[in-house]
N, C-alpha and C positions, 0 to 999 in steps of 0.2 A: 504494500500500500504506500509506503514511503517513496518507492521508486515511481509510482504514478504521480505523486505530488511533485517529485523532482522534474517531471516532464513539464509541469505547469509553472513551477517556481524555480528558476535556475540557481538560486542560492542554496536550495536544498540538495545535498549531494545524493547521487545514485549509489546504492550499496550492493555488494554481492549478497546473494541470498544464502545464508549459512545456517539459519535456525537459531543463532545465538544473539542475545540482546546485549551486545558489548558496547564499548565506548563509541565506536563509529555510529551505531544505531542511536545511542543516546544523544550524540551531537546532531545527527540528522533530525531527530524528533525535536530537539531544542530549537533548531533553526526553523523548522516548520512552524512550531508554536510562535516563535518570534514574528515571522512573516505574516502569519494568520491572525495575530493579535490575541493569542491565547496565553494564559499563564505559562511561563517557561519553567518547566519542571524536568524535562528530559525523559519523562515517563508518559505512557499512553493511558490517560484516564478517560472517562466517558466523553468529555468535550472533545478531546483530541481525536479519539476513535471515531466519533460521529463525523467530524470534518474530514478525516482521512478517508473514511468509507464513502462519503459523499463525492469527494474528488475522484476516488478510484472508480466508482460507478460511472461518473461523467466521462472520464478518460476512456474507460473500456468501451463505452457505448458511442464514443465520438461526439458527445454532446457538449464538451467543455468549450466555452467561448473565451477567446483571447480578448485582451483589452481593446476596446474599440470595435469589436466584432458584433454585428447585430444578427438577429434571427433571420435565417434565410427562408425563402418561399419557393415552392415548386411552381414553375411556369409551364403550363401546358400550351403546346403550339398546335 
């Protein structure tokens, strides 16, 4: 999930998937929290998890809008 956030927020580092919650993960979570305006704890509590899951779903579905991007419309010819 943090890697999905890294696609949207360049300051959040991409991490190797190891299954361990080490210092790299803690730093990445802290950066995500800082950028997203959440309390910076380095741990994934309910608020952080909610925001990470929301971003993950948007990225996976291709629905995440970049700054300045507006909703598209299907044009039938």
